N, CA, C and O atoms as a Tripos MOL2 file, in Angstrom:
@<TRIPOS>MOLECULE
protein
  316   315    79     0     0
PROTEIN
NO_CHARGES

@<TRIPOS>ATOM
      1 N         113.8150  -64.6440   30.7770 N.3       1 MET1
      2 CA        114.0450  -64.9620   31.9160 C.3       1 MET1
      3 C         114.9280  -64.0480   32.4480 C.2       1 MET1
      4 O         115.9380  -63.7850   31.7950 O.2       1 MET1
      5 N         114.6890  -63.3670   33.8050 N.am      2 ALA2
      6 CA        115.6760  -62.5890   33.9600 C.3       2 ALA2
      7 C         116.5320  -63.3300   35.1960 C.2       2 ALA2
      8 O         115.8790  -64.1180   35.8790 O.2       2 ALA2
      9 N         117.8660  -63.1470   35.5160 N.am      3 MET3
     10 CA        118.6350  -64.0260   36.1310 C.3       3 MET3
     11 C         119.2470  -63.2890   37.4350 C.2       3 MET3
     12 O         119.8290  -63.8290   38.3760 O.2       3 MET3
     13 N         118.9920  -62.0480   37.2680 N.am      4 GLU4
     14 CA        119.5900  -61.0770   38.7590 C.3       4 GLU4
     15 C         119.1430  -61.6330   39.8750 C.2       4 GLU4
     16 O         119.7300  -61.4770   40.9460 O.2       4 GLU4
     17 N         118.0520  -62.3430   39.7470 N.am      5 GLY5
     18 CA        117.1300  -63.0120   41.3840 C.3       5 GLY5
     19 C         117.6940  -64.5460   41.8100 C.2       5 GLY5
     20 O         117.2440  -65.1990   42.7510 O.2       5 GLY5
     21 N         118.7930  -64.9780   40.8980 N.am      6 VAL6
     22 CA        119.0310  -66.1450   40.7250 C.3       6 VAL6
     23 C         120.3740  -66.1460   41.4290 C.2       6 VAL6
     24 O         121.2220  -65.3040   41.1320 O.2       6 VAL6
     25 N         120.6260  -67.2270   42.5110 N.am      7 PRO7
     26 CA        121.8010  -67.1070   43.2760 C.3       7 PRO7
     27 C         122.9030  -67.7820   42.1670 C.2       7 PRO7
     28 O         122.5660  -68.5920   41.3040 O.2       7 PRO7
     29 N         124.1980  -67.3140   42.3560 N.am      8 TRP8
     30 CA        125.2040  -67.7100   41.6490 C.3       8 TRP8
     31 C         125.4480  -69.4170   42.0250 C.2       8 TRP8
     32 O         125.8720  -70.1290   41.1150 O.2       8 TRP8
     33 N         125.2130  -69.9310   43.1630 N.am      9 VAL9
     34 CA        125.5620  -71.1410   43.3750 C.3       9 VAL9
     35 C         124.2450  -71.9340   42.6530 C.2       9 VAL9
     36 O         124.5150  -73.0590   42.2330 O.2       9 VAL9
     37 N         123.0220  -71.5250   42.4890 N.am     10 ASP10
     38 CA        121.9780  -72.2360   41.7920 C.3      10 ASP10
     39 C         122.4770  -72.2730   40.3250 C.2      10 ASP10
     40 O         122.0250  -73.2160   39.6750 O.2      10 ASP10
     41 N         123.1560  -71.5970   39.8000 N.am     11 LEU11
     42 CA        123.6070  -71.4170   38.3880 C.3      11 LEU11
     43 C         124.7400  -72.8030   38.1130 C.2      11 LEU11
     44 O         124.9210  -73.4100   37.0580 O.2      11 LEU11
     45 N         125.2030  -72.9630   39.0680 N.am     12 VAL12
     46 CA        126.3510  -74.1030   39.0450 C.3      12 VAL12
     47 C         125.3510  -75.4080   38.8840 C.2      12 VAL12
     48 O         125.5870  -76.3100   38.0800 O.2      12 VAL12
     49 N         124.4960  -75.3920   39.5360 N.am     13 GLY13
     50 CA        123.5880  -76.6930   39.4980 C.3      13 GLY13
     51 C         122.5940  -76.9640   38.4940 C.2      13 GLY13
     52 O         122.0170  -78.0270   38.2640 O.2      13 GLY13
     53 N         122.4560  -75.6340   37.8240 N.am     14 TYR14
     54 CA        121.5840  -75.4230   36.3550 C.3      14 TYR14
     55 C         122.4760  -75.9000   35.4760 C.2      14 TYR14
     56 O         122.0730  -76.7530   34.6850 O.2      14 TYR14
     57 N         123.8570  -75.4710   35.4160 N.am     15 PHE15
     58 CA        124.9240  -76.0500   34.4140 C.3      15 PHE15
     59 C         125.0840  -77.5020   34.5380 C.2      15 PHE15
     60 O         124.9930  -78.1610   33.5020 O.2      15 PHE15
     61 N         125.3150  -78.1150   35.6790 N.am     16 GLY16
     62 CA        125.3810  -79.7020   35.9190 C.3      16 GLY16
     63 C         124.0580  -80.2260   35.2200 C.2      16 GLY16
     64 O         124.1620  -80.9750   34.2490 O.2      16 GLY16
     65 N         122.8510  -79.8540   35.6850 N.am     17 GLY17
     66 CA        121.7420  -80.2430   35.0230 C.3      17 GLY17
     67 C         121.9420  -80.1210   33.6410 C.2      17 GLY17
     68 O         121.9690  -81.2220   33.0910 O.2      17 GLY17
     69 N         122.1020  -79.0990   32.8350 N.am     18 GLY18
     70 CA        122.1970  -78.7020   31.6340 C.3      18 GLY18
     71 C         123.2760  -79.4900   30.7520 C.2      18 GLY18
     72 O         123.1670  -79.5950   29.5310 O.2      18 GLY18
     73 N         124.1110  -79.9200   31.3430 N.am     19 VAL19
     74 CA        124.9980  -80.4620   30.6590 C.3      19 VAL19
     75 C         124.7630  -82.3730   30.6160 C.2      19 VAL19
     76 O         125.0580  -83.2050   29.7580 O.2      19 VAL19
     77 N         124.1620  -82.4780   31.8540 N.am     20 THR20
     78 CA        123.5900  -83.9450   31.7420 C.3      20 THR20
     79 C         122.3230  -84.1220   30.9600 C.2      20 THR20
     80 O         122.0510  -85.2580   30.5690 O.2      20 THR20
     81 N         121.4930  -83.0920   30.6810 N.am     21 LEU21
     82 CA        120.4090  -82.9720   29.6070 C.3      21 LEU21
     83 C         121.2830  -83.0840   28.2280 C.2      21 LEU21
     84 O         120.8870  -83.9540   27.4520 O.2      21 LEU21
     85 N         122.1830  -82.4760   27.9060 N.am     22 TRP22
     86 CA        122.6210  -82.4500   26.7330 C.3      22 TRP22
     87 C         123.3630  -83.6350   26.3790 C.2      22 TRP22
     88 O         123.5010  -83.8790   25.1800 O.2      22 TRP22
     89 N         124.0570  -84.7130   27.5780 N.am     23 GLY23
     90 CA        124.1920  -85.7800   27.2900 C.3      23 GLY23
     91 C         123.3440  -86.9820   26.9660 C.2      23 GLY23
     92 O         123.5980  -87.9330   26.2270 O.2      23 GLY23
     93 N         122.3380  -86.7330   27.6490 N.am     24 MET24
     94 CA        121.1110  -87.7120   27.6110 C.3      24 MET24
     95 C         120.3850  -87.5510   26.1120 C.2      24 MET24
     96 O         119.7320  -88.4950   25.6680 O.2      24 MET24
     97 N         120.5020  -86.5630   25.5100 N.am     25 TYR25
     98 CA        120.0810  -86.1300   24.2460 C.3      25 TYR25
     99 C         120.8080  -86.7480   23.0970 C.2      25 TYR25
    100 O         120.3250  -86.8470   21.9690 O.2      25 TYR25
    101 N         122.2610  -87.2480   23.5250 N.am     26 ARG26
    102 CA        123.1060  -87.8000   22.1960 C.3      26 ARG26
    103 C         122.7520  -88.5990   21.9740 C.2      26 ARG26
    104 O         122.1940  -89.2110   22.8840 O.2      26 ARG26
    105 N         122.7930  -89.1980   20.6580 N.am     27 LYS27
    106 CA        122.7000  -90.6090   19.8140 C.3      27 LYS27
    107 C         123.3940  -91.5800   20.1210 C.2      27 LYS27
    108 O         123.0370  -92.7580   20.1100 O.2      27 LYS27
    109 N         124.6840  -91.0480   20.4850 N.am     28 THR28
    110 CA        125.8240  -92.3800   20.7250 C.3      28 THR28
    111 C         126.0340  -92.2360   22.2030 C.2      28 THR28
    112 O         125.6410  -91.3410   22.9510 O.2      28 THR28
    113 N         126.7680  -93.3550   22.4730 N.am     29 ILE29
    114 CA        127.4940  -93.7650   23.6910 C.3      29 ILE29
    115 C         128.2900  -92.7300   24.3810 C.2      29 ILE29
    116 O         128.0090  -92.1870   25.4500 O.2      29 ILE29
    117 N         129.3070  -92.5310   23.6410 N.am     30 ILE30
    118 CA        130.7500  -91.8090   24.1450 C.3      30 ILE30
    119 C         130.2010  -90.1050   24.4650 C.2      30 ILE30
    120 O         130.4870  -89.5510   25.5260 O.2      30 ILE30
    121 N         129.4810  -89.4970   23.5000 N.am     31 PRO31
    122 CA        129.0910  -88.0590   24.1600 C.3      31 PRO31
    123 C         127.7410  -88.0260   25.0800 C.2      31 PRO31
    124 O         127.5090  -86.9470   25.6270 O.2      31 PRO31
    125 N         126.8740  -89.0440   25.2940 N.am     32 LEU32
    126 CA        126.2640  -89.3430   26.5010 C.3      32 LEU32
    127 C         127.0710  -89.6560   27.6890 C.2      32 LEU32
    128 O         126.7050  -89.2470   28.7910 O.2      32 LEU32
    129 N         127.9020  -90.1940   27.5810 N.am     33 ARG33
    130 CA        128.9610  -90.5130   28.8470 C.3      33 ARG33
    131 C         129.7590  -89.3750   29.1710 C.2      33 ARG33
    132 O         130.1860  -89.1770   30.3080 O.2      33 ARG33
    133 N         129.9870  -88.5690   28.1310 N.am     34 LEU34
    134 CA        130.8600  -87.3150   28.5600 C.3      34 LEU34
    135 C         129.7130  -86.4970   28.8770 C.2      34 LEU34
    136 O         129.8930  -85.9850   29.9820 O.2      34 LEU34
    137 N         128.7540  -86.2040   28.4340 N.am     35 GLY35
    138 CA        127.7570  -85.4270   29.1870 C.3      35 GLY35
    139 C         127.4710  -85.8630   30.7750 C.2      35 GLY35
    140 O         127.4140  -84.9660   31.6170 O.2      35 GLY35
    141 N         127.3030  -87.1760   31.1440 N.am     36 ALA36
    142 CA        127.2200  -87.4570   32.3750 C.3      36 ALA36
    143 C         128.7910  -87.1880   33.1940 C.2      36 ALA36
    144 O         128.6810  -86.8460   34.3710 O.2      36 ALA36
    145 N         129.7550  -87.2790   32.8220 N.am     37 VAL37
    146 CA        130.9430  -87.0590   33.2260 C.3      37 VAL37
    147 C         130.7220  -85.5400   33.4960 C.2      37 VAL37
    148 O         131.2930  -85.2820   34.5560 O.2      37 VAL37
    149 N         130.1350  -84.4360   32.9830 N.am     38 GLY38
    150 CA        130.4950  -83.3120   32.5890 C.3      38 GLY38
    151 C         129.1270  -82.7050   33.9900 C.2      38 GLY38
    152 O         129.2690  -81.7160   34.7080 O.2      38 GLY38
    153 N         128.0900  -83.5330   33.9940 N.am     39 GLY39
    154 CA        126.9930  -83.0970   34.5740 C.3      39 GLY39
    155 C         127.6810  -83.6010   36.1910 C.2      39 GLY39
    156 O         127.7190  -82.7630   37.0920 O.2      39 GLY39
    157 N         128.1080  -84.7780   36.3830 N.am     40 ASN40
    158 CA        129.0550  -85.0950   37.7070 C.3      40 ASN40
    159 C         129.8480  -84.1110   38.1350 C.2      40 ASN40
    160 O         129.7430  -83.7740   39.3140 O.2      40 ASN40
    161 N         130.7790  -83.4610   37.2980 N.am     41 ILE41
    162 CA        131.5290  -82.5050   37.8460 C.3      41 ILE41
    163 C         130.6440  -81.3570   38.3980 C.2      41 ILE41
    164 O         130.7390  -80.9620   39.5590 O.2      41 ILE41
    165 N         129.7460  -80.8310   37.4580 N.am     42 GLY42
    166 CA        128.8950  -79.5170   38.0100 C.3      42 GLY42
    167 C         128.3780  -79.8870   39.2190 C.2      42 GLY42
    168 O         128.6080  -79.1850   40.2040 O.2      42 GLY42
    169 N         127.5490  -81.1280   39.3220 N.am     43 PHE43
    170 CA        126.7190  -81.4030   40.5330 C.3      43 PHE43
    171 C         127.7290  -81.4710   41.7960 C.2      43 PHE43
    172 O         127.2690  -81.2240   42.9110 O.2      43 PHE43
    173 N         129.0920  -81.8010   41.6450 N.am     44 ILE44
    174 CA        130.2880  -82.1380   42.6080 C.3      44 ILE44
    175 C         130.4230  -80.8300   43.2300 C.2      44 ILE44
    176 O         130.3320  -80.6920   44.4500 O.2      44 ILE44
    177 N         130.6630  -79.7450   42.3310 N.am     45 PHE45
    178 CA        130.6440  -78.5820   42.7380 C.3      45 PHE45
    179 C         129.4720  -77.9780   43.5550 C.2      45 PHE45
    180 O         129.6670  -77.3310   44.5850 O.2      45 PHE45
    181 N         128.4090  -78.1920   43.1080 N.am     46 PHE46
    182 CA        127.0760  -77.7160   43.3590 C.3      46 PHE46
    183 C         126.9840  -78.3260   44.9790 C.2      46 PHE46
    184 O         126.6420  -77.7110   45.9890 O.2      46 PHE46
    185 N         127.3600  -79.5720   44.8600 N.am     47 GLY47
    186 CA        127.1410  -80.3820   46.2780 C.3      47 GLY47
    187 C         128.1460  -79.9090   47.4530 C.2      47 GLY47
    188 O         127.8960  -80.1410   48.6360 O.2      47 GLY47
    189 N         129.3200  -79.2180   47.0180 N.am     48 LEU48
    190 CA        130.3100  -78.6430   47.7990 C.3      48 LEU48
    191 C         129.9290  -77.1100   48.2620 C.2      48 LEU48
    192 O         130.0370  -76.8170   49.4520 O.2      48 LEU48
    193 N         129.5100  -76.2020   47.3650 N.am     49 LEU49
    194 CA        128.9880  -75.0290   47.5270 C.3      49 LEU49
    195 C         127.7330  -74.7540   48.3030 C.2      49 LEU49
    196 O         127.5300  -73.6680   48.8470 O.2      49 LEU49
    197 N         126.7650  -75.9240   48.3480 N.am     50 VAL50
    198 CA        125.3680  -75.7230   48.8580 C.3      50 VAL50
    199 C         125.7840  -75.4600   50.4150 C.2      50 VAL50
    200 O         125.8620  -74.3730   50.9870 O.2      50 VAL50
    201 N         126.0180  -76.7000   50.9090 N.am     51 PRO51
    202 CA        126.6750  -77.9040   50.8570 C.3      51 PRO51
    203 C         125.2190  -78.9940   50.9990 C.2      51 PRO51
    204 O         124.2540  -78.8000   51.7400 O.2      51 PRO51
    205 N         125.4160  -80.0860   50.1050 N.am     52 SER52
    206 CA        124.2960  -80.6750   50.0900 C.3      52 SER52
    207 C         125.0280  -82.1880   49.8200 C.2      52 SER52
    208 O         125.2820  -82.5950   48.6870 O.2      52 SER52
    209 N         125.3290  -82.9670   51.0960 N.am     53 PHE53
    210 CA        125.9370  -84.0710   51.3790 C.3      53 PHE53
    211 C         125.4660  -85.1650   50.3510 C.2      53 PHE53
    212 O         126.2910  -85.8020   49.6960 O.2      53 PHE53
    213 N         124.2250  -85.3440   50.2410 N.am     54 PRO54
    214 CA        123.5900  -86.4320   49.4160 C.3      54 PRO54
    215 C         124.0260  -86.2260   47.5770 C.2      54 PRO54
    216 O         124.1490  -87.1980   46.8320 O.2      54 PRO54
    217 N         124.1720  -85.0460   47.2070 N.am     55 THR55
    218 CA        124.4350  -84.4760   45.8450 C.3      55 THR55
    219 C         125.6890  -84.9510   45.6670 C.2      55 THR55
    220 O         125.9400  -85.7050   44.7270 O.2      55 THR55
    221 N         126.6790  -84.5390   46.6100 N.am     56 LEU56
    222 CA        128.0510  -84.7590   46.5930 C.3      56 LEU56
    223 C         128.5760  -86.0610   46.6330 C.2      56 LEU56
    224 O         129.4130  -86.4560   45.8210 O.2      56 LEU56
    225 N         128.0520  -86.8410   47.6780 N.am     57 VAL57
    226 CA        128.2790  -88.2730   47.5550 C.3      57 VAL57
    227 C         128.0110  -88.7910   46.2940 C.2      57 VAL57
    228 O         128.9660  -89.1780   45.6200 O.2      57 VAL57
    229 N         126.6660  -88.8820   45.7730 N.am     58 LEU58
    230 CA        126.0300  -89.4030   44.5210 C.3      58 LEU58
    231 C         127.3230  -89.2050   43.4750 C.2      58 LEU58
    232 O         127.9650  -90.1710   43.0610 O.2      58 LEU58
    233 N         127.5640  -88.0720   43.1720 N.am     59 HIS59
    234 CA        128.1560  -87.5120   41.9740 C.3      59 HIS59
    235 C         129.5220  -87.8600   42.0060 C.2      59 HIS59
    236 O         130.2210  -88.0840   41.0180 O.2      59 HIS59
    237 N         129.9230  -87.8980   43.3670 N.am     60 SER60
    238 CA        131.4910  -88.1660   43.5360 C.3      60 SER60
    239 C         131.3440  -89.8160   42.8750 C.2      60 SER60
    240 O         131.9930  -90.1970   41.9010 O.2      60 SER60
    241 N         130.5790  -90.4740   43.4610 N.am     61 LEU61
    242 CA        130.7700  -91.9510   43.0700 C.3      61 LEU61
    243 C         130.2540  -92.0480   41.8730 C.2      61 LEU61
    244 O         130.5730  -93.2010   41.5810 O.2      61 LEU61
    245 N         129.7030  -91.6520   41.0200 N.am     62 LEU62
    246 CA        129.1600  -91.5950   39.5190 C.3      62 LEU62
    247 C         130.4190  -91.2890   38.8340 C.2      62 LEU62
    248 O         130.9270  -92.0760   38.0350 O.2      62 LEU62
    249 N         130.9660  -90.0660   39.1610 N.am     63 LEU63
    250 CA        132.1670  -89.5770   38.5060 C.3      63 LEU63
    251 C         133.3320  -91.0750   37.7830 C.2      63 LEU63
    252 O         133.3570  -91.4660   36.6160 O.2      63 LEU63
    253 N         133.9340  -91.4620   38.6490 N.am     64 PRO64
    254 CA        134.7110  -92.5380   38.2000 C.3      64 PRO64
    255 C         134.1220  -93.6810   37.2820 C.2      64 PRO64
    256 O         134.8450  -94.2500   36.4650 O.2      64 PRO64
    257 N         132.7560  -94.0080   37.4430 N.am     65 LEU65
    258 CA        132.1330  -94.8450   37.0280 C.3      65 LEU65
    259 C         131.6570  -94.2690   35.4730 C.2      65 LEU65
    260 O         131.3720  -95.0870   34.5980 O.2      65 LEU65
    261 N         131.6230  -93.3990   35.3190 N.am     66 ASN66
    262 CA        131.1110  -92.4150   33.9280 C.3      66 ASN66
    263 C         132.2850  -92.6700   33.2990 C.2      66 ASN66
    264 O         132.3220  -93.3530   32.2750 O.2      66 ASN66
    265 N         133.6850  -91.9800   34.0300 N.am     67 GLY67
    266 CA        134.8530  -91.8810   33.2370 C.3      67 GLY67
    267 C         135.3010  -93.2000   32.7730 C.2      67 GLY67
    268 O         135.6380  -93.4050   31.6070 O.2      67 GLY67
    269 N         135.3020  -94.0980   33.7030 N.am     68 TYR68
    270 CA        135.7580  -95.4930   33.1610 C.3      68 TYR68
    271 C         134.7980  -96.2260   32.1040 C.2      68 TYR68
    272 O         135.1840  -96.9900   31.2190 O.2      68 TYR68
    273 N         133.5150  -95.8590   32.3560 N.am     69 ARG69
    274 CA        132.9230  -96.4180   31.2190 C.3      69 ARG69
    275 C         133.1030  -95.5490   29.6630 C.2      69 ARG69
    276 O         132.9480  -96.0960   28.5710 O.2      69 ARG69
    277 N         133.3750  -94.4420   29.8140 N.am     70 THR70
    278 CA        133.6690  -93.6970   28.6610 C.3      70 THR70
    279 C         135.0710  -94.0120   27.9790 C.2      70 THR70
    280 O         135.3860  -93.9740   26.7890 O.2      70 THR70
    281 N         135.7370  -94.3020   28.9940 N.am     71 TRP71
    282 CA        137.3210  -94.5060   28.5030 C.3      71 TRP71
    283 C         137.1670  -96.2700   27.7320 C.2      71 TRP71
    284 O         137.8080  -96.5750   26.7260 O.2      71 TRP71
    285 N         136.2160  -97.2400   28.4440 N.am     72 GLN72
    286 CA        135.9270  -98.3850   27.8210 C.3      72 GLN72
    287 C         135.7290  -98.2380   26.3380 C.2      72 GLN72
    288 O         136.4120  -98.7310   25.4410 O.2      72 GLN72
    289 N         134.2910  -97.1950   26.2120 N.am     73 MET73
    290 CA        133.6490  -97.1700   25.1710 C.3      73 MET73
    291 C         134.5850  -96.8130   23.9860 C.2      73 MET73
    292 O         134.6950  -97.4990   22.9700 O.2      73 MET73
    293 N         135.3330  -95.5040   24.2720 N.am     74 TYR74
    294 CA        136.4630  -95.2160   23.6180 C.3      74 TYR74
    295 C         137.3460  -96.3290   22.9470 C.2      74 TYR74
    296 O         137.3470  -96.6310   21.7530 O.2      74 TYR74
    297 N         137.9200  -96.7450   23.7170 N.am     75 ASN75
    298 CA        139.0180  -98.1680   23.2840 C.3      75 ASN75
    299 C         138.0610  -99.2250   22.6170 C.2      75 ASN75
    300 O         138.4410  -99.7220   21.5570 O.2      75 ASN75
    301 N         137.1480  -99.5160   23.0170 N.am     76 THR76
    302 CA        135.9670 -100.2730   22.0830 C.3      76 THR76
    303 C         135.9500  -99.7070   20.5660 C.2      76 THR76
    304 O         136.2540 -100.4530   19.6350 O.2      76 THR76
    305 N         135.6490  -98.5970   20.3960 N.am     77 SER77
    306 CA        135.2870  -97.9390   19.2660 C.3      77 SER77
    307 C         136.6950  -97.5320   18.4750 C.2      77 SER77
    308 O         136.5230  -97.3330   17.2730 O.2      77 SER77
    309 N         137.7710  -97.4080   18.8540 N.am     78 ARG78
    310 CA        139.0680  -97.3900   18.2330 C.3      78 ARG78
    311 C         139.3840  -98.6200   17.4820 C.2      78 ARG78
    312 O         139.8080  -98.5670   16.3270 O.2      78 ARG78
    313 N         139.2130  -99.5790   18.0310 N.am     79 HIS79
    314 CA        139.7290 -101.2530   17.4130 C.3      79 HIS79
    315 C         138.5570 -101.5770   16.3820 C.2      79 HIS79
    316 O         138.5600 -102.6380   15.7580 O.2      79 HIS79
@<TRIPOS>BOND
     1     1     2 1
     2     2     3 1
     3     3     4 2
     4     3     5 am
     5     5     6 1
     6     6     7 1
     7     7     8 2
     8     7     9 am
     9     9    10 1
    10    10    11 1
    11    11    12 2
    12    11    13 am
    13    13    14 1
    14    14    15 1
    15    15    16 2
    16    15    17 am
    17    17    18 1
    18    18    19 1
    19    19    20 2
    20    19    21 am
    21    21    22 1
    22    22    23 1
    23    23    24 2
    24    23    25 am
    25    25    26 1
    26    26    27 1
    27    27    28 2
    28    27    29 am
    29    29    30 1
    30    30    31 1
    31    31    32 2
    32    31    33 am
    33    33    34 1
    34    34    35 1
    35    35    36 2
    36    35    37 am
    37    37    38 1
    38    38    39 1
    39    39    40 2
    40    39    41 am
    41    41    42 1
    42    42    43 1
    43    43    44 2
    44    43    45 am
    45    45    46 1
    46    46    47 1
    47    47    48 2
    48    47    49 am
    49    49    50 1
    50    50    51 1
    51    51    52 2
    52    51    53 am
    53    53    54 1
    54    54    55 1
    55    55    56 2
    56    55    57 am
    57    57    58 1
    58    58    59 1
    59    59    60 2
    60    59    61 am
    61    61    62 1
    62    62    63 1
    63    63    64 2
    64    63    65 am
    65    65    66 1
    66    66    67 1
    67    67    68 2
    68    67    69 am
    69    69    70 1
    70    70    71 1
    71    71    72 2
    72    71    73 am
    73    73    74 1
    74    74    75 1
    75    75    76 2
    76    75    77 am
    77    77    78 1
    78    78    79 1
    79    79    80 2
    80    79    81 am
    81    81    82 1
    82    82    83 1
    83    83    84 2
    84    83    85 am
    85    85    86 1
    86    86    87 1
    87    87    88 2
    88    87    89 am
    89    89    90 1
    90    90    91 1
    91    91    92 2
    92    91    93 am
    93    93    94 1
    94    94    95 1
    95    95    96 2
    96    95    97 am
    97    97    98 1
    98    98    99 1
    99    99   100 2
   100    99   101 am
   101   101   102 1
   102   102   103 1
   103   103   104 2
   104   103   105 am
   105   105   106 1
   106   106   107 1
   107   107   108 2
   108   107   109 am
   109   109   110 1
   110   110   111 1
   111   111   112 2
   112   111   113 am
   113   113   114 1
   114   114   115 1
   115   115   116 2
   116   115   117 am
   117   117   118 1
   118   118   119 1
   119   119   120 2
   120   119   121 am
   121   121   122 1
   122   122   123 1
   123   123   124 2
   124   123   125 am
   125   125   126 1
   126   126   127 1
   127   127   128 2
   128   127   129 am
   129   129   130 1
   130   130   131 1
   131   131   132 2
   132   131   133 am
   133   133   134 1
   134   134   135 1
   135   135   136 2
   136   135   137 am
   137   137   138 1
   138   138   139 1
   139   139   140 2
   140   139   141 am
   141   141   142 1
   142   142   143 1
   143   143   144 2
   144   143   145 am
   145   145   146 1
   146   146   147 1
   147   147   148 2
   148   147   149 am
   149   149   150 1
   150   150   151 1
   151   151   152 2
   152   151   153 am
   153   153   154 1
   154   154   155 1
   155   155   156 2
   156   155   157 am
   157   157   158 1
   158   158   159 1
   159   159   160 2
   160   159   161 am
   161   161   162 1
   162   162   163 1
   163   163   164 2
   164   163   165 am
   165   165   166 1
   166   166   167 1
   167   167   168 2
   168   167   169 am
   169   169   170 1
   170   170   171 1
   171   171   172 2
   172   171   173 am
   173   173   174 1
   174   174   175 1
   175   175   176 2
   176   175   177 am
   177   177   178 1
   178   178   179 1
   179   179   180 2
   180   179   181 am
   181   181   182 1
   182   182   183 1
   183   183   184 2
   184   183   185 am
   185   185   186 1
   186   186   187 1
   187   187   188 2
   188   187   189 am
   189   189   190 1
   190   190   191 1
   191   191   192 2
   192   191   193 am
   193   193   194 1
   194   194   195 1
   195   195   196 2
   196   195   197 am
   197   197   198 1
   198   198   199 1
   199   199   200 2
   200   199   201 am
   201   201   202 1
   202   202   203 1
   203   203   204 2
   204   203   205 am
   205   205   206 1
   206   206   207 1
   207   207   208 2
   208   207   209 am
   209   209   210 1
   210   210   211 1
   211   211   212 2
   212   211   213 am
   213   213   214 1
   214   214   215 1
   215   215   216 2
   216   215   217 am
   217   217   218 1
   218   218   219 1
   219   219   220 2
   220   219   221 am
   221   221   222 1
   222   222   223 1
   223   223   224 2
   224   223   225 am
   225   225   226 1
   226   226   227 1
   227   227   228 2
   228   227   229 am
   229   229   230 1
   230   230   231 1
   231   231   232 2
   232   231   233 am
   233   233   234 1
   234   234   235 1
   235   235   236 2
   236   235   237 am
   237   237   238 1
   238   238   239 1
   239   239   240 2
   240   239   241 am
   241   241   242 1
   242   242   243 1
   243   243   244 2
   244   243   245 am
   245   245   246 1
   246   246   247 1
   247   247   248 2
   248   247   249 am
   249   249   250 1
   250   250   251 1
   251   251   252 2
   252   251   253 am
   253   253   254 1
   254   254   255 1
   255   255   256 2
   256   255   257 am
   257   257   258 1
   258   258   259 1
   259   259   260 2
   260   259   261 am
   261   261   262 1
   262   262   263 1
   263   263   264 2
   264   263   265 am
   265   265   266 1
   266   266   267 1
   267   267   268 2
   268   267   269 am
   269   269   270 1
   270   270   271 1
   271   271   272 2
   272   271   273 am
   273   273   274 1
   274   274   275 1
   275   275   276 2
   276   275   277 am
   277   277   278 1
   278   278   279 1
   279   279   280 2
   280   279   281 am
   281   281   282 1
   282   282   283 1
   283   283   284 2
   284   283   285 am
   285   285   286 1
   286   286   287 1
   287   287   288 2
   288   287   289 am
   289   289   290 1
   290   290   291 1
   291   291   292 2
   292   291   293 am
   293   293   294 1
   294   294   295 1
   295   295   296 2
   296   295   297 am
   297   297   298 1
   298   298   299 1
   299   299   300 2
   300   299   301 am
   301   301   302 1
   302   302   303 1
   303   303   304 2
   304   303   305 am
   305   305   306 1
   306   306   307 1
   307   307   308 2
   308   307   309 am
   309   309   310 1
   310   310   311 1
   311   311   312 2
   312   311   313 am
   313   313   314 1
   314   314   315 1
   315   315   316 2
@<TRIPOS>SUBSTRUCTURE
     1 MET1         2 RESIDUE 1 A MET
     2 ALA2         6 RESIDUE 1 A ALA
     3 MET3        10 RESIDUE 1 A MET
     4 GLU4        14 RESIDUE 1 A GLU
     5 GLY5        18 RESIDUE 1 A GLY
     6 VAL6        22 RESIDUE 1 A VAL
     7 PRO7        26 RESIDUE 1 A PRO
     8 TRP8        30 RESIDUE 1 A TRP
     9 VAL9        34 RESIDUE 1 A VAL
    10 ASP10       38 RESIDUE 1 A ASP
    11 LEU11       42 RESIDUE 1 A LEU
    12 VAL12       46 RESIDUE 1 A VAL
    13 GLY13       50 RESIDUE 1 A GLY
    14 TYR14       54 RESIDUE 1 A TYR
    15 PHE15       58 RESIDUE 1 A PHE
    16 GLY16       62 RESIDUE 1 A GLY
    17 GLY17       66 RESIDUE 1 A GLY
    18 GLY18       70 RESIDUE 1 A GLY
    19 VAL19       74 RESIDUE 1 A VAL
    20 THR20       78 RESIDUE 1 A THR
    21 LEU21       82 RESIDUE 1 A LEU
    22 TRP22       86 RESIDUE 1 A TRP
    23 GLY23       90 RESIDUE 1 A GLY
    24 MET24       94 RESIDUE 1 A MET
    25 TYR25       98 RESIDUE 1 A TYR
    26 ARG26      102 RESIDUE 1 A ARG
    27 LYS27      106 RESIDUE 1 A LYS
    28 THR28      110 RESIDUE 1 A THR
    29 ILE29      114 RESIDUE 1 A ILE
    30 ILE30      118 RESIDUE 1 A ILE
    31 PRO31      122 RESIDUE 1 A PRO
    32 LEU32      126 RESIDUE 1 A LEU
    33 ARG33      130 RESIDUE 1 A ARG
    34 LEU34      134 RESIDUE 1 A LEU
    35 GLY35      138 RESIDUE 1 A GLY
    36 ALA36      142 RESIDUE 1 A ALA
    37 VAL37      146 RESIDUE 1 A VAL
    38 GLY38      150 RESIDUE 1 A GLY
    39 GLY39      154 RESIDUE 1 A GLY
    40 ASN40      158 RESIDUE 1 A ASN
    41 ILE41      162 RESIDUE 1 A ILE
    42 GLY42      166 RESIDUE 1 A GLY
    43 PHE43      170 RESIDUE 1 A PHE
    44 ILE44      174 RESIDUE 1 A ILE
    45 PHE45      178 RESIDUE 1 A PHE
    46 PHE46      182 RESIDUE 1 A PHE
    47 GLY47      186 RESIDUE 1 A GLY
    48 LEU48      190 RESIDUE 1 A LEU
    49 LEU49      194 RESIDUE 1 A LEU
    50 VAL50      198 RESIDUE 1 A VAL
    51 PRO51      202 RESIDUE 1 A PRO
    52 SER52      206 RESIDUE 1 A SER
    53 PHE53      210 RESIDUE 1 A PHE
    54 PRO54      214 RESIDUE 1 A PRO
    55 THR55      218 RESIDUE 1 A THR
    56 LEU56      222 RESIDUE 1 A LEU
    57 VAL57      226 RESIDUE 1 A VAL
    58 LEU58      230 RESIDUE 1 A LEU
    59 HIS59      234 RESIDUE 1 A HIS
    60 SER60      238 RESIDUE 1 A SER
    61 LEU61      242 RESIDUE 1 A LEU
    62 LEU62      246 RESIDUE 1 A LEU
    63 LEU63      250 RESIDUE 1 A LEU
    64 PRO64      254 RESIDUE 1 A PRO
    65 LEU65      258 RESIDUE 1 A LEU
    66 ASN66      262 RESIDUE 1 A ASN
    67 GLY67      266 RESIDUE 1 A GLY
    68 TYR68      270 RESIDUE 1 A TYR
    69 ARG69      274 RESIDUE 1 A ARG
    70 THR70      278 RESIDUE 1 A THR
    71 TRP71      282 RESIDUE 1 A TRP
    72 GLN72      286 RESIDUE 1 A GLN
    73 MET73      290 RESIDUE 1 A MET
    74 TYR74      294 RESIDUE 1 A TYR
    75 ASN75      298 RESIDUE 1 A ASN
    76 THR76      302 RESIDUE 1 A THR
    77 SER77      306 RESIDUE 1 A SER
    78 ARG78      310 RESIDUE 1 A ARG
    79 HIS79      314 RESIDUE 1 A HIS
């Protein structure tokens, strides 16, 4: 696939989607949540650059939730 015709901003969105897919493919919860956090970060940047207000708002709300749930699972698995 030739990438020279793809705007660089779209590559940011593809990165966010790719990281999210990677996370959803994981079999355990911590890597799944880390993929969600990474995808949220990628889509926040995408939402800022495009600009896409719905994308920005959704992933800005999901980032702290996914971060908190990741922290909870990490603490649960340590004990």
